[in-house]
C-alpha positions in Angstrom: 0.1 0.3 0.2 1.3 3.5 -1.0 2.4 5.8 2.4 0.2 8.4 1.0 -2.7 5.7 1.7 -3.6 4.5 5.5 -6.0 1.5 6.4 -8.9 3.4 8.6 -11.6 0.8 8.2 -13.7 1.0 11.0 -12.1 4.0 12.4 -14.0 7.7 12.5 -12.2 10.4 13.2 -12.3 14.1 12.8 -11.5 15.4 9.3 -10.3 19.2 8.6 -10.7 20.6 5.2 -7.5 21.6 4.3 -6.0 18.0 4.9 -8.4 16.8 2.6 -8.7 19.5 0.4 -4.6 19.7 -0.7 -4.7 15.9 -2.1 -8.1 16.7 -4.1 -6.3 19.4 -5.7 -3.0 17.6 -6.3 -5.4 14.9 -8.2 -7.0 17.3 -10.1 -3.4 19.4 -11.3 -2.3 16.3 -12.7 -5.5 15.5 -14.7 -5.2 18.9 -16.1 -1.3 18.3 -16.5 -2.5 15.2 -18.8 -1.7 12.6 -16.1 -4.5 9.9 -15.7 -2.6 7.4 -13.0 -1.1 8.2 -9.9 2.3 7.1 -10.3 2.6 5.7 -6.4 -1.3 4.0 -6.1 -1.5 3.4 -9.5 -4.9 4.9 -9.2 -7.3 7.3 -11.9 -6.5 10.2 -10.1 -10.4 10.4 -10.4 -10.8 7.6 -7.8 -8.7 10.1 -5.7 -10.5 12.8 -6.3 -13.8 11.1 -5.2 -12.4 9.3 -2.4 -11.5 12.7 -0.9 -14.5 14.5 -1.8 -16.1 11.1 -0.3 -14.4 11.9 2.8 -15.2 14.9 3.0 -19.0 14.5 2.4 -18.8 11.5 5.5 -17.3 13.9 7.7 -19.9 17.0 7.2 -22.3 14.2 7.5 -21.1 13.1 10.8 -20.3 16.1 12.1 -17.0 15.7 12.6 -15.8 17.8 9.8 -12.7 20.4 11.0 -13.8 23.6 8.8 -10.4 24.9 8.2 -11.1 26.8 5.0 -10.1 30.2 5.8 -13.0 33.2 5.9 -13.9 36.0 5.0 -16.5 37.3 6.5 -16.9 40.7 4.6 -16.6 39.2 1.3 -18.7 41.5 -0.4 -18.1 44.6 1.4 -14.3 43.8 0.8 -15.3 43.7 -2.9 -16.7 46.8 -3.2 -13.8 48.2 -1.3 -11.4 46.8 -3.9 -13.5 48.4 -6.9 -13.5 51.6 -5.0 -9.9 51.3 -4.6 -9.3 50.3 -8.5 -11.5 53.2 -9.7 -9.5 55.7 -7.7 -6.6 54.9 -9.5 -8.0 54.0 -13.0 -10.2 56.8 -13.8 -6.7 59.4 -12.8 -4.6 57.0 -15.3 -7.3 57.2 -17.9 -7.3 61.3 -17.6 -3.7 61.4 -17.9 -3.6 59.3 -20.4 -6.2 61.2 -22.4 -4.3 64.5 -21.5 -1.5 63.1 -23.3 -0.4 65.2 -26.6 
C-alpha cells in the first residue's frame, strides 16, 4: 500500500478540510497536466478525487468535519472596497492618458 494511503477501516475520526483539499487539488492538477493515473498508487486520479470528496462529505454528515477553510466574513464589502480603490486608480490614469499630446 502506498505511504499516502492508510487503513482506516472502522475508524471514525475528525477530518479537516485543509488536509483533504490538498490531495484533491494535487490530483486535479495532475489530471489537468495530462496524467491519468497516480504514479505511486497506480489508481486513476479521478478515484483519489472521489475518495477525498467522499471523506469530506462523510465527515460533514457525521458532524466531525473541522472546517479550517479561510473565511472572509465581509467578502462583499471587501470586494466593493477594492473596486472603489481600483476606480480611484483607473480613472485618474485614463484622464492622464487622455491629456497626453
